[in-house]
C-alpha positions as CSV (number, residue, x, y, z in Angstrom):
1,X,-0.6,4.1,21.6
2,X,-0.9,2.4,18.3
3,X,1.9,1.9,16.1
4,X,0.6,2.3,12.1
5,X,1.9,2.5,8.9
6,X,0.8,4.8,6.1
7,X,1.6,3.1,2.3
8,X,1.7,6.5,0.6
9,X,0.6,6.6,-3.1
10,X,3.1,8.0,-5.9
11,X,6.1,8.7,-3.6
12,X,9.7,9.2,-5.6
13,X,7.9,8.1,-9.0
14,X,7.2,10.0,-11.8
15,X,9.9,13.0,-11.2
16,X,8.1,13.7,-7.9
17,X,11.0,13.2,-5.5
18,X,10.9,13.8,-1.5
19,X,13.3,14.0,1.0
20,X,12.4,11.4,3.7
21,X,12.9,14.7,5.9
22,X,10.1,16.3,4.1
23,X,7.8,13.3,4.0
24,X,7.9,12.7,7.9
25,X,7.6,16.5,8.6
26,X,3.3,15.9,8.0
27,X,3.0,13.3,10.1
28,X,5.0,15.2,12.5
29,X,2.9,18.4,12.0
30,X,-0.4,16.3,13.0
31,X,1.0,15.5,16.0
32,X,1.7,12.0,15.4
33,X,4.7,10.3,17.7
34,X,7.8,8.3,16.9
35,X,7.5,9.1,13.0
36,X,9.9,7.7,11.2
37,X,10.6,6.2,7.4
38,X,11.1,2.9,5.9
39,X,12.9,2.8,2.5
40,X,12.3,6.2,0.1
41,X,9.4,4.6,-1.6
42,X,6.3,6.2,0.9
43,X,6.1,4.1,3.6
44,X,5.5,5.9,7.0
45,X,5.8,4.3,10.4
46,X,4.4,6.1,13.4
47,X,2.1,5.9,16.8
48,X,-1.2,7.7,17.6
49,X,-4.2,7.1,19.9
50,X,-5.9,7.9,16.6
51,X,-8.3,5.7,14.2
52,X,-7.7,4.4,10.6
53,X,-10.5,6.2,9.5
54,X,-9.7,9.7,11.3
55,X,-6.1,9.3,10.4
56,X,-5.8,8.9,6.5
57,X,-8.1,11.8,5.2
58,X,-5.6,13.9,8.2
59,X,-2.7,13.2,6.4
60,X,-3.9,13.4,2.6
61,X,-4.5,16.7,3.4
62,X,-1.5,17.3,5.3
63,X,0.5,16.4,2.6
64,X,-1.4,18.0,0.1
65,X,-0.4,21.2,1.8
66,X,3.0,19.9,1.9
67,X,3.8,19.0,-1.1
68,X,1.6,20.5,-3.8
69,X,0.0,17.7,-4.8
70,X,-2.7,14.9,-4.0
71,X,-1.2,11.8,-2.3
72,X,-3.2,9.1,-1.4
73,X,-2.3,7.1,2.3
74,X,-3.6,3.8,2.9
75,X,-2.7,3.0,6.8
76,X,-2.9,0.2,8.6
77,X,-1.5,-0.6,12.2
78,X,1.3,-2.7,12.7
79,X,-1.0,-5.9,13.6
80,X,-2.6,-5.7,10.5
81,X,0.5,-5.9,8.6
82,X,2.0,-8.4,10.6
83,X,-1.3,-10.7,9.7
84,X,-0.8,-9.9,5.8
85,X,2.2,-11.1,5.5
86,X,2.0,-14.5,7.4
87,X,-1.1,-15.2,4.6
88,X,0.0,-17.3,1.7
89,X,-2.5,-17.2,-0.6
90,X,-0.2,-18.6,-3.6
91,X,0.8,-22.7,-2.6
92,X,2.3,-22.8,-5.8
93,X,4.7,-19.5,-6.3
94,X,8.0,-20.1,-8.1
95,X,11.1,-18.5,-6.7
96,X,10.8,-16.5,-10.2
97,X,7.5,-14.9,-9.5
98,X,6.7,-11.7,-8.1
99,X,4.4,-11.3,-5.1
100,X,3.0,-7.9,-4.7
101,X,0.5,-6.8,-2.1
102,X,-2.1,-3.7,-3.2
103,X,-3.8,-1.4,-0.6
104,X,-6.8,0.0,-1.1
105,X,-8.8,2.6,1.6
106,X,-12.2,0.4,1.5
107,X,-13.4,-2.8,1.2
108,X,-14.4,-3.4,-2.6
109,X,-17.7,-4.5,-3.2
110,X,-18.7,-7.9,-5.0
111,X,-18.9,-6.4,-8.3
112,X,-15.4,-4.3,-8.0
113,X,-13.9,-7.9,-6.8
114,X,-15.4,-9.6,-9.8
115,X,-14.1,-6.7,-12.3
116,X,-10.6,-6.8,-10.7
117,X,-10.7,-10.8,-10.6
118,X,-11.6,-10.6,-14.2
119,X,-7.9,-9.1,-14.9
120,X,-6.3,-12.4,-14.4
121,X,-4.8,-13.9,-17.0
122,X,-1.8,-16.6,-17.9
123,X,0.9,-14.0,-16.1
124,X,-1.1,-12.9,-13.1
125,X,-3.6,-13.8,-10.6
126,X,-5.1,-11.5,-8.4
127,X,-7.0,-12.1,-5.2
128,X,-8.8,-10.0,-2.8
129,X,-8.4,-10.1,0.9
130,X,-10.8,-7.3,2.6
131,X,-8.8,-4.3,1.9
132,X,-5.9,-6.1,0.4
133,X,-5.6,-7.3,-3.0
134,X,-2.5,-10.2,-3.6
135,X,-1.0,-10.1,-7.0
136,X,1.1,-13.1,-8.2
137,X,3.0,-11.8,-11.4
138,X,4.2,-14.9,-12.8
139,X,8.0,-14.0,-13.6
140,X,8.9,-10.1,-13.5
141,X,6.6,-6.8,-12.9
142,X,7.3,-6.2,-16.8
143,X,5.4,-9.7,-17.8
144,X,2.3,-8.3,-15.9
145,X,-0.8,-7.6,-18.6
146,X,-2.1,-5.4,-16.2
147,X,-1.7,-2.0,-15.5
148,X,-2.3,0.2,-12.2
149,X,-4.4,2.4,-14.1
150,X,-6.8,-1.1,-14.8
151,X,-7.0,-2.0,-11.4
152,X,-7.9,1.5,-10.5
153,X,-10.7,1.2,-12.7
154,X,-11.8,-2.4,-11.9
155,X,-11.7,-1.2,-7.9
156,X,-13.3,2.2,-8.4
157,X,-10.6,3.7,-6.2
158,X,-6.8,3.6,-6.3
159,X,-4.5,1.4,-4.9
160,X,-1.1,1.1,-4.2
161,X,1.5,-1.9,-4.4
162,X,4.2,-3.2,-2.1
163,X,6.7,-6.4,-2.6
164,X,6.0,-8.8,-0.3
165,X,9.7,-9.1,0.7
166,X,9.9,-5.8,1.8
167,X,6.6,-6.3,3.8
168,X,8.1,-8.9,5.8
169,X,11.0,-6.9,6.6
170,X,8.9,-4.0,7.7
171,X,6.8,-6.5,9.6
172,X,9.6,-7.7,11.3
173,X,11.2,-3.9,12.2
174,X,7.3,-3.0,13.8
């Protein structure tokens, strides 16, 4: 068995409220083991022998059936999450900066990476590492000039983000 985390996009935002019981149920219906949620923002932990490639579409289909709308799932193993939080791509990060990690389903192409990095500005620094994006905002999230829609367009695929502090706490629990 491998422990995984599904980072779900658009859970408990924009008026779409889902209880954690209702969020766990579709995962349990797939036969996944030890299903639990971590904070009410679309982070589901589970154990299985399946692979990421098979899990992502199955989870998305099951969630759409259960919730009535499409939810993108970004599945990573516990080992991948642990390795991710050990990275420190921003050596000059201040305590007042915001550090987010973005998840995508497939590794961006060179052109997509260039388009994304082209969004960098005075308040924003974006670094792509495989299927993750490290995003440093000089200040608070509202200080950023980058919108999620702009990142989706640059990458040619959806993205979901999580704060590095939350990811570190989650990794410690895994």
